[in-house]
DRENTORKOL-3810 file (N, C-alpha, C; in nm, 4 decimals):
REM DRENTORKOL-3810
@n.u->8.3234; n.v->8.3006; n.w->11.7774; ca.u->8.4097; ca.v->8.3674; ca.w->11.8729; c.u->8.3218; c.v->8.4211; c.w->11.9863
@n.u->8.3607; n.v->8.3972; n.w->12.1087; ca.u->8.2828; ca.v->8.4435; ca.w->12.2226; c.u->8.2967; c.v->8.5941; c.w->12.2369
@n.u->8.2042; n.v->8.6557; n.w->12.3149; ca.u->8.2109; ca.v->8.8001; ca.w->12.3371; c.u->8.3409; c.v->8.8407; c.w->12.4030
@n.u->8.3889; n.v->8.7619; n.w->12.4994; ca.u->8.5145; ca.v->8.7936; ca.w->12.5673; c.u->8.6314; c.v->8.7914; c.w->12.4688
@n.u->8.6332; n.v->8.6901; n.w->12.3830; ca.u->8.7402; ca.v->8.6813; ca.w->12.2829; c.u->8.7308; c.v->8.7957; c.w->12.1834
@n.u->8.6080; n.v->8.8296; n.w->12.1436; ca.u->8.5872; ca.v->8.9385; ca.w->12.0498; c.u->8.6346; c.v->9.0711; c.w->12.1088
@n.u->8.6073; n.v->9.0938; n.w->12.2376; ca.u->8.6512; ca.v->9.2162; ca.w->12.3035; c.u->8.8026; c.v->9.2237; c.w->12.3090
@n.u->8.8675; n.v->9.1110; n.w->12.3363; ca.u->9.0133; ca.v->9.1094; ca.w->12.3420; c.u->9.0734; c.v->9.1433; c.w->12.2064
@n.u->9.0127; n.v->9.0918; n.w->12.1005; ca.u->9.0620; ca.v->9.1199; ca.w->11.9662; c.u->9.0474; c.v->9.2688; c.w->11.9368
@n.u->8.9323; n.v->9.3284; n.w->11.9706; ca.u->8.9111; ca.v->9.4707; ca.w->11.9459; c.u->9.0094; c.v->9.5542; c.w->12.0264
@n.u->9.0291; n.v->9.5199; n.w->12.1524; ca.u->9.1248; ca.v->9.5941; ca.w->12.2343; c.u->9.2647; c.v->9.5821; c.w->12.1774
@n.u->9.3016; n.v->9.4638; n.w->12.1337; ca.u->9.4354; ca.v->9.4423; ca.w->12.0780; c.u->9.4552; c.v->9.5312; c.w->11.9551
@n.u->9.3529; n.v->9.5429; n.w->11.8704; ca.u->9.3636; ca.v->9.6260; ca.w->11.7515; c.u->9.3850; c.v->9.7723; c.w->11.7895
@n.u->9.3115; n.v->9.8218; n.w->11.8904; ca.u->9.3279; ca.v->9.9596; ca.w->11.9345; c.u->9.4712; c.v->9.9826; c.w->11.9821
@n.u->9.5234; n.v->9.8891; n.w->12.0616; ca.u->9.6579; ca.v->9.9056; ca.w->12.1136; c.u->9.7619; c.v->9.8907; c.w->12.0034
@n.u->9.7358; n.v->9.8072; n.w->11.9045; ca.u->9.8283; ca.v->9.7976; ca.w->11.7915; c.u->9.8350; c.v->9.9313; c.w->11.7178
@n.u->9.7204; n.v->9.9964; n.w->11.6994; ca.u->9.7178; ca.v->10.1258; ca.w->11.6321; c.u->9.7887; c.v->10.2304; c.w->11.7177
@n.u->9.7644; n.v->10.2271; n.w->11.8469; ca.u->9.8350; ca.v->10.3194; ca.w->11.9355; c.u->9.9862; c.v->10.2979; c.w->11.9255
@n.u->10.0274; n.v->10.1735; n.w->11.9255; ca.u->10.1705; ca.v->10.1430; ca.w->11.9131; c.u->10.2267; c.v->10.1948; c.w->11.7806
@n.u->10.1509; n.v->10.1808; n.w->11.6740; ca.u->10.1970; ca.v->10.2314; ca.w->11.5438; c.u->10.2097; c.v->10.3830; c.w->11.5455
@n.u->10.1147; n.v->10.4497; n.w->11.6090; ca.u->10.1209; ca.v->10.5952; ca.w->11.6180; c.u->10.2388; c.v->10.6408; c.w->11.7033
@n.u->10.2637; n.v->10.5704; n.w->11.8125; ca.u->10.3791; ca.v->10.6020; ca.w->11.8969; c.u->10.5078; c.v->10.5814; c.w->11.8178
@n.u->10.5153; n.v->10.4717; n.w->11.7465; ca.u->10.6333; ca.v->10.4436; ca.w->11.6635; c.u->10.6506; c.v->10.5513; c.w->11.5556
@n.u->10.5406; n.v->10.5942; n.w->11.4953; ca.u->10.5455; ca.v->10.6999; ca.w->11.3945; c.u->10.5992; c.v->10.8290; c.w->11.4559
@n.u->10.5462; n.v->10.8675; n.w->11.5714; ca.u->10.5910; ca.v->10.9903; ca.w->11.6384; c.u->10.7399; c.v->10.9820; c.w->11.6725
@n.u->10.7844; n.v->10.8658; n.w->11.7177; ca.u->10.9264; ca.v->10.8484; ca.w->11.7528; c.u->11.0145; c.v->10.8605; c.w->11.6283
@n.u->10.9720; n.v->10.7988; n.w->11.5197; ca.u->11.0499; ca.v->10.8059; ca.w->11.3961; c.u->11.0521; c.v->10.9479; c.w->11.3398
@n.u->10.9402; n.v->11.0196; n.w->11.3539; ca.u->10.9340; ca.v->11.1595; ca.w->11.3115; c.u->11.0330; c.v->11.2422; c.w->11.3941
@n.u->11.0383; n.v->11.2166; n.w->11.5240; ca.u->11.1310; ca.v->11.2901; ca.w->11.6111; c.u->11.2757; c.v->11.2676; c.w->11.5686
@n.u->11.3093; n.v->11.1436; n.w->11.5413; ca.u->11.4460; ca.v->11.1127; ca.w->11.4986; c.u->11.4765; c.v->11.1719; c.w->11.3612
@n.u->11.3802; n.v->11.1634; n.w->11.2709; ca.u->11.3972; ca.v->11.2202; ca.w->11.1367; c.u->11.4159; c.v->11.3717; c.w->11.1453
@n.u->11.3332; n.v->11.4378; n.w->11.2253; ca.u->11.3392; ca.v->11.5836; ca.w->11.2400; c.u->11.4706; c.v->11.6283; c.w->11.3023
@n.u->11.5188; n.v->11.5507; n.w->11.3974; ca.u->11.6431; ca.v->11.5836; ca.w->11.4667; c.u->11.7611; c.v->11.5884; c.w->11.3686
@n.u->11.7554; n.v->11.5057; n.w->11.2660; ca.u->11.8662; ca.v->11.4953; ca.w->11.1718; c.u->11.8535; c.v->11.5873; c.w->11.0501
@n.u->11.7517; n.v->11.6724; n.w->11.0473; ca.u->11.7373; ca.v->11.7659; ca.w->10.9358; c.u->11.8427; c.v->11.8756; c.w->10.9470
@n.u->11.8788; n.v->11.9388; n.w->10.8336; ca.u->11.9727; ca.v->12.0500; ca.w->10.8397; c.u->11.9225; c.v->12.1571; c.w->10.9383
@n.u->12.0156; n.v->12.2240; n.w->11.0027; ca.u->11.9765; ca.v->12.3217; ca.w->11.1050; c.u->11.9574; c.v->12.4619; c.w->11.0485
@n.u->11.9442; n.v->12.4736; n.w->10.9164; ca.u->11.9158; ca.v->12.6042; ca.w->10.8582; c.u->11.7682; c.v->12.6400; c.w->10.8816
@n.u->11.7292; n.v->12.7589; n.w->10.8375; ca.u->11.5936; ca.v->12.8074; ca.w->10.8627; c.u->11.4867; c.v->12.7130; c.w->10.8058
@n.u->11.5074; n.v->12.6614; n.w->10.6877; ca.u->11.4112; ca.v->12.5720; ca.w->10.6241; c.u->11.3991; c.v->12.4418; c.w->10.7013
@n.u->11.5109; n.v->12.3817; n.w->10.7349; ca.u->11.5087; ca.v->12.2567; ca.w->10.8103; c.u->11.4435; c.v->12.2727; c.w->10.9461
@n.u->11.4733; n.v->12.3839; n.w->11.0120; ca.u->11.4135; ca.v->12.4082; ca.w->11.1431; c.u->11.2629; c.v->12.4303; c.w->11.1323
@n.u->11.2204; n.v->12.5083; n.w->11.0342; ca.u->11.0779; ca.v->12.5383; ca.w->11.0189; c.u->10.9973; c.v->12.4109; c.w->10.9922
@n.u->11.0341; n.v->12.3402; n.w->10.8861; ca.u->10.9577; ca.v->12.2207; ca.w->10.8512; c.u->10.9789; c.v->12.1071; c.w->10.9515
@n.u->11.0985; n.v->12.0988; n.w->11.0060; ca.u->11.1241; ca.v->11.9979; ca.w->11.1079; c.u->11.0395; c.v->12.0193; c.w->11.2322
@n.u->11.0297; n.v->12.1457; n.w->11.2777; ca.u->10.9463; ca.v->12.1758; ca.w->11.3940; c.u->10.7990; c.v->12.1498; c.w->11.3660
@n.u->10.7537; n.v->12.1897; n.w->11.2479; ca.u->10.6139; ca.v->12.1645; ca.w->11.2110; c.u->10.5845; c.v->12.0143; c.w->11.2090
@n.u->10.6736; n.v->11.9389; n.w->11.1489; ca.u->10.6568; ca.v->11.7938; ca.w->11.1411; c.u->10.6599; c.v->11.7311; c.w->11.2795
@n.u->10.7497; n.v->11.7751; n.w->11.3619; ca.u->10.7605; ca.v->11.7238; ca.w->11.4982; c.u->10.6309; c.v->11.7476; c.w->11.5756
@n.u->10.5754; n.v->11.8669; n.w->11.5633; ca.u->10.4508; ca.v->11.8978; ca.w->11.6345; c.u->10.3327; c.v->11.8173; c.w->11.5815
@n.u->10.3180; n.v->11.8121; n.w->11.4502; ca.u->10.2015; ca.v->11.7417; ca.w->11.3949; c.u->10.2113; c.v->11.5904; c.w->11.4156
@n.u->10.3317; n.v->11.5362; n.w->11.4021; ca.u->10.3496; ca.v->11.3917; ca.w->11.4244; c.u->10.3215; c.v->11.3524; c.w->11.5683
@n.u->10.3691; n.v->11.4329; n.w->11.6613; ca.u->10.3434; ca.v->11.4052; ca.w->11.8029; c.u->10.1986; c.v->11.4286; c.w->11.8396
@n.u->10.1401; n.v->11.5347; n.w->11.7875; ca.u->10.0015; ca.v->11.5680; ca.w->11.8189; c.u->9.9046; c.v->11.4610; c.w->11.7701
@n.u->9.9326; n.v->11.4038; n.w->11.6546; ca.u->9.8433; ca.v->11.2980; ca.w->11.6028; c.u->9.8373; c.v->11.1815; c.w->11.7001
@n.u->9.9495; n.v->11.1475; n.w->11.7574; ca.u->9.9574; ca.v->11.0368; ca.w->11.8526; c.u->9.8876; c.v->11.0719; c.w->11.9832
@n.u->9.9135; n.v->11.1902; n.w->12.0340; ca.u->9.8553; ca.v->11.2312; ca.w->12.1617; c.u->9.7037; c.v->11.2454; c.w->12.1517
@n.u->9.6546; n.v->11.2994; n.w->12.0418; ca.u->9.5098; ca.v->11.3132; ca.w->12.0253; c.u->9.4418; c.v->11.1785; c.w->12.0096
@n.u->9.5084; n.v->11.0840; n.w->11.9457; ca.u->9.4497; ca.v->10.9502; ca.w->11.9375; c.u->9.4432; c.v->10.8874; c.w->12.0758
@n.u->9.5452; n.v->10.9103; n.w->12.1567; ca.u->9.5432; ca.v->10.8614; ca.w->12.2947; c.u->9.4266; c.v->10.9205; c.w->12.3721
@n.u->9.3995; n.v->11.0494; n.w->12.3527; ca.u->9.2853; ca.v->11.1129; ca.w->12.4172; c.u->9.1546; c.v->11.0523; c.w->12.3667
@n.u->9.1474; n.v->11.0207; n.w->12.2394; ca.u->9.0254; ca.v->10.9619; ca.w->12.1830; c.u->8.9902; c.v->10.8310; c.w->12.2528
@n.u->9.0912; n.v->10.7551; n.w->12.2876; ca.u->9.0661; ca.v->10.6263; ca.w->12.3520; c.u->9.0048; c.v->10.6417; c.w->12.4914
@n.u->9.0198; n.v->10.7592; n.w->12.5505; ca.u->8.9658; ca.v->10.7808; ca.w->12.6839; c.u->8.8313; c.v->10.8511; c.w->12.6856
@n.u->8.7700; n.v->10.8681; n.w->12.5702; ca.u->8.6420; ca.v->10.9392; ca.w->12.5649; c.u->8.5268; c.v->10.8487; c.w->12.6057
@n.u->8.4140; n.v->10.9140; n.w->12.6407; ca.u->8.2974; ca.v->10.8405; ca.w->12.6890; c.u->8.1852; c.v->10.8292; c.w->12.5870
@n.u->8.1990; n.v->10.8954; n.w->12.4731; ca.u->8.0928; ca.v->10.8881; ca.w->12.3727; c.u->8.1549; c.v->10.8792; c.w->12.2335
@n.u->8.0751; n.v->10.8262; n.w->12.1418; ca.u->8.1223; ca.v->10.8199; ca.w->12.0029; c.u->8.1506; c.v->10.9590; c.w->11.9478
@n.u->8.0687; n.v->11.0567; n.w->11.9862; ca.u->8.0878; ca.v->11.1936; ca.w->11.9377; c.u->8.2237; c.v->11.2483; c.w->11.9815
@n.u->8.2566; n.v->11.2309; n.w->12.1099; ca.u->8.3869; ca.v->11.2759; ca.w->12.1595; c.u->8.5009; c.v->11.1996; c.w->12.0926
@n.u->8.4808; n.v->11.0696; n.w->12.0748; ca.u->8.5830; ca.v->10.9876; ca.w->12.0097; c.u->8.6093; c.v->11.0391; c.w->11.8684
@n.u->8.5021; n.v->11.0603; n.w->11.7926; ca.u->8.5147; ca.v->11.1076; ca.w->11.6543; c.u->8.5845; c.v->11.2434; c.w->11.6509
@n.u->8.5510; n.v->11.3316; n.w->11.7460; ca.u->8.6142; ca.v->11.4629; ca.w->11.7509; c.u->8.7656; c.v->11.4509; c.w->11.7705
@n.u->8.8086; n.v->11.3743; n.w->11.8701; ca.u->8.9527; ca.v->11.3594; ca.w->11.8976; c.u->9.0227; c.v->11.2836; c.w->11.7847
@n.u->8.9589; n.v->11.1797; n.w->11.7336; ca.u->9.0190; ca.v->11.1037; ca.w->11.6237; c.u->9.0299; c.v->11.1907; c.w->11.4983
@n.u->8.9348; n.v->11.2818; n.w->11.4792; ca.u->8.9392; ca.v->11.3731; ca.w->11.3643; c.u->9.0559; c.v->11.4700; c.w->11.3765
@n.u->9.0849; n.v->11.5136; n.w->11.4986; ca.u->9.2017; ca.v->11.5999; ca.w->11.5206; c.u->9.3295; c.v->11.5220; c.w->11.4894
@n.u->9.3335; n.v->11.3969; n.w->11.5323; ca.u->9.4475; ca.v->11.3108; ca.w->11.5024; c.u->9.4654; c.v->11.2971; c.w->11.3513
@n.u->9.3557; n.v->11.2752; n.w->11.2813; ca.u->9.3592; ca.v->11.2624; ca.w->11.1353; c.u->9.4105; c.v->11.3903; c.w->11.0697
@n.u->9.3635; n.v->11.5052; n.w->11.1165; ca.u->9.4082; ca.v->11.6339; ca.w->11.0635; c.u->9.5590; c.v->11.6502; c.w->11.0819
@n.u->9.6083; n.v->11.6123; n.w->11.1975; ca.u->9.7515; ca.v->11.6239; ca.w->11.2257; c.u->9.8338; c.v->11.5280; c.w->11.1390
@n.u->9.7808; n.v->11.4096; n.w->11.1145; ca.u->9.8497; ca.v->11.3157; ca.w->11.0255; c.u->9.8583; c.v->11.3716; c.w->10.8832
@n.u->9.7499; n.v->11.4349; n.w->10.8392; ca.u->9.7511; ca.v->11.4947; ca.w->10.7057; c.u->9.8516; c.v->11.6090; c.w->10.6977
@n.u->9.8623; n.v->11.6860; n.w->10.8053; ca.u->9.9633; ca.v->11.7922; ca.w->10.8096; c.u->10.1037; c.v->11.7322; c.w->10.8049
@n.u->10.1237; n.v->11.6223; n.w->10.8767; ca.u->10.2536; ca.v->11.5536; ca.w->10.8735; c.u->10.2864; c.v->11.5083; c.w->10.7321
@n.u->10.1865; n.v->11.4561; n.w->10.6631; ca.u->10.2069; ca.v->11.4097; ca.w->10.5255; c.u->10.2532; c.v->11.5240; c.w->10.4360
@n.u->10.1898; n.v->11.6400; n.w->10.4473; ca.u->10.2275; ca.v->11.7545; ca.w->10.3644; c.u->10.3695; c.v->11.8001; c.w->10.3973
@n.u->10.4026; n.v->11.8059; n.w->10.5260; ca.u->10.5389; ca.v->11.8442; ca.w->10.5647; c.u->10.6410; c.v->11.7472; c.w->10.5071
@n.u->10.6131; n.v->11.6192; n.w->10.5153; ca.u->10.7043; ca.v->11.5189; ca.w->10.4601; c.u->10.7195; c.v->11.5347; c.w->10.3093
@n.u->10.6093; n.v->11.5665; n.w->10.2413; ca.u->10.6159; ca.v->11.5862; ca.w->10.0969; c.u->10.7012; c.v->11.7076; c.w->10.0613
@n.u->10.6867; n.v->11.8164; n.w->10.1370; ca.u->10.7673; ca.v->11.9356; ca.w->10.1125; c.u->10.9146; c.v->11.9030; c.w->10.1337
@n.u->10.9451; n.v->11.8396; n.w->10.2467; ca.u->11.0844; ca.v->11.8050; ca.w->10.2761; c.u->11.1422; c.v->11.7119; c.w->10.1688
@n.u->11.0615; n.v->11.6196; n.w->10.1223; ca.u->11.1044; ca.v->11.5284; ca.w->10.0166; c.u->11.1314; c.v->11.6058; c.w->9.8873
@n.u->11.0440; n.v->11.6987; n.w->9.8561; ca.u->11.0557; ca.v->11.7775; ca.w->9.7329; c.u->11.1829; c.v->11.8620; c.w->9.7312
@n.u->11.2243; n.v->11.9123; n.w->9.8484; ca.u->11.3440; ca.v->11.9969; ca.w->9.8544; c.u->11.4686; c.v->11.9178; c.w->9.8960
@n.u->11.4519; n.v->11.7852; n.w->9.9008; ca.u->11.5624; ca.v->11.6932; ca.w->9.9304; c.u->11.6249; c.v->11.7166; c.w->10.0681
@n.u->11.5382; n.v->11.7352; n.w->10.1689; ca.u->11.5836; ca.v->11.7488; ca.w->10.3071; c.u->11.5527; c.v->11.6190; c.w->10.3795
@n.u->11.6480; n.v->11.5701; n.w->10.4541; ca.u->11.6270; ca.v->11.4478; ca.w->10.5315; c.u->11.6683; c.v->11.3246; c.w->10.4544
@n.u->11.6856; n.v->11.2172; n.w->10.5290; ca.u->11.7242; ca.v->11.0890; ca.w->10.4720; c.u->11.6135; c.v->11.0376; c.w->10.3797
@n.u->11.6494; n.v->11.0089; n.w->10.2550; ca.u->11.5524; ca.v->10.9684; ca.w->10.1532; c.u->11.4762; c.v->10.8420; c.w->10.1933
@n.u->11.5473; n.v->10.7422; n.w->10.2440; ca.u->11.4841; ca.v->10.6159; ca.w->10.2829; c.u->11.3864; c.v->10.6381; c.w->10.3994
@n.u->11.4309; n.v->10.7119; n.w->10.5002; ca.u->11.3440; ca.v->10.7399; ca.w->10.6153; c.u->11.2216; c.v->10.8193; c.w->10.5729
@n.u->11.2415; n.v->10.9160; n.w->10.4868; ca.u->11.1316; ca.v->10.9977; ca.w->10.4367; c.u->11.0278; c.v->10.9116; c.w->10.3654
@n.u->11.0734; n.v->10.8216; n.w->10.2804; ca.u->10.9824; ca.v->10.7328; ca.w->10.2066; c.u->10.9060; c.v->10.6421; c.w->10.3025
@n.u->10.9746; n.v->10.5892; n.w->10.4034; ca.u->10.9100; ca.v->10.5022; ca.w->10.5017; c.u->10.8054; c.v->10.5793; c.w->10.5825
@n.u->10.8390; n.v->10.7023; n.w->10.6221; ca.u->10.7444; ca.v->10.7850; ca.w->10.6976; c.u->10.6224; c.v->10.8205; c.w->10.6129
@n.u->10.6447; n.v->10.8529; n.w->10.4869; ca.u->10.5327; ca.v->10.8835; ca.w->10.3977; c.u->10.4404; c.v->10.7634; c.w->10.3799
@n.u->10.4992; n.v->10.6466; n.w->10.3641; ca.u->10.4194; ca.v->10.5247; ca.w->10.3508; c.u->10.3379; c.v->10.5004; c.w->10.4781
@n.u->10.4009; n.v->10.5130; n.w->10.5924; ca.u->10.3320; ca.v->10.4886; ca.w->10.7187; c.u->10.2229; c.v->10.5918; c.w->10.7442
@n.u->10.2506; n.v->10.7182; n.w->10.7152; ca.u->10.1486; ca.v->10.8201; ca.w->10.7399; c.u->10.0276; c.v->10.7974; c.w->10.6489
@n.u->10.0499; n.v->10.7545; n.w->10.5258; ca.u->9.9376; ca.v->10.7238; ca.w->10.4356; c.u->9.8519; c.v->10.6100; c.w->10.4927
@n.u->9.9180; n.v->10.5066; n.w->10.5431; ca.u->9.8444; ca.v->10.3949; ca.w->10.6023; c.u->9.7667; c.v->10.4386; c.w->10.7260
@n.u->9.8301; n.v->10.5179; n.w->10.8124; ca.u->9.7634; ca.v->10.5649; ca.w->10.9343; c.u->9.6435; c.v->10.6535; c.w->10.9011
@n.u->9.6576; n.v->10.7378; n.w->10.8003; ca.u->9.5456; ca.v->10.8228; ca.w->10.7572; c.u->9.4280; c.v->10.7362; c.w->10.7145
@n.u->9.4546; n.v->10.6343; n.w->10.6348; ca.u->9.3467; ca.v->10.5463; ca.w->10.5882; c.u->9.2800; c.v->10.4732; c.w->10.7043
@n.u->9.3598; n.v->10.4256; n.w->10.7980; ca.u->9.3052; ca.v->10.3515; ca.w->10.9121; c.u->9.2169; c.v->10.4416; c.w->10.9976
@n.u->9.2673; n.v->10.5586; n.w->11.0329; ca.u->9.1905; ca.v->10.6466; ca.w->11.1214; c.u->9.0685; c.v->10.7028; c.w->11.0496
@n.u->9.0804; n.v->10.7329; n.w->10.9210; ca.u->8.9636; ca.v->10.7794; ca.w->10.8449; c.u->8.8542; c.v->10.6724; c.w->10.8438
@n.u->8.8927; n.v->10.5474; n.w->10.8296; ca.u->8.7965; ca.v->10.4369; ca.w->10.8308; c.u->8.7316; c.v->10.4224; c.w->10.9685
@n.u->8.8108; n.v->10.4339; n.w->11.0737; ca.u->8.7567; ca.v->10.4260; ca.w->11.2098; c.u->8.6536; c.v->10.5367; c.w->11.2316
@n.u->8.6870; n.v->10.6574; n.w->11.1907; ca.u->8.5950; ca.v->10.7718; ca.w->11.2070; c.u->8.4655; c.v->10.7458; c.w->11.1296
@n.u->8.4790; n.v->10.7021; n.w->11.0067; ca.u->8.3620; ca.v->10.6738; ca.w->10.9229; c.u->8.2724; c.v->10.5691; c.w->10.9887
@n.u->8.3326; n.v->10.4654; n.w->11.0464; ca.u->8.2548; ca.v->10.3582; ca.w->11.1097; c.u->8.1916; c.v->10.3996; c.w->11.2420
@n.u->8.2491; n.v->10.5004; n.w->11.3074; ca.u->8.1947; ca.v->10.5487; ca.w->11.4354; c.u->8.0770; c.v->10.6443; c.w->11.4168
@n.u->8.0686; n.v->10.7053; n.w->11.2969; ca.u->7.9623; ca.v->10.8039; ca.w->11.2725; c.u->7.8288; c.v->10.7383; c.w->11.2483
END
């Protein structure tokens, strides 16, 4: 594979991950919107909405960094936010808040995203 082709493949992978994170944030927003409007639903829904969106935005910032150190820092924040999203989803699942199918899909996706970003961080260090 030529260097130009190799670069295109790497760029495509970055954008695929960005697209997955954007899709995750969008699905989190829709899931959160449909939670019960009582105090519990609002609390965990707001927390989930913030952490799901923040993970995506911080990954976007990571892509614009000029050094591996800055990249790792921003990607680590993204990873932290994904882990927070996972815990919120687990709590909501445990108390039977939100659509069961959507919750399971979000949990599966957040686990995959955590593994991907953790691997990227490990390889950048």
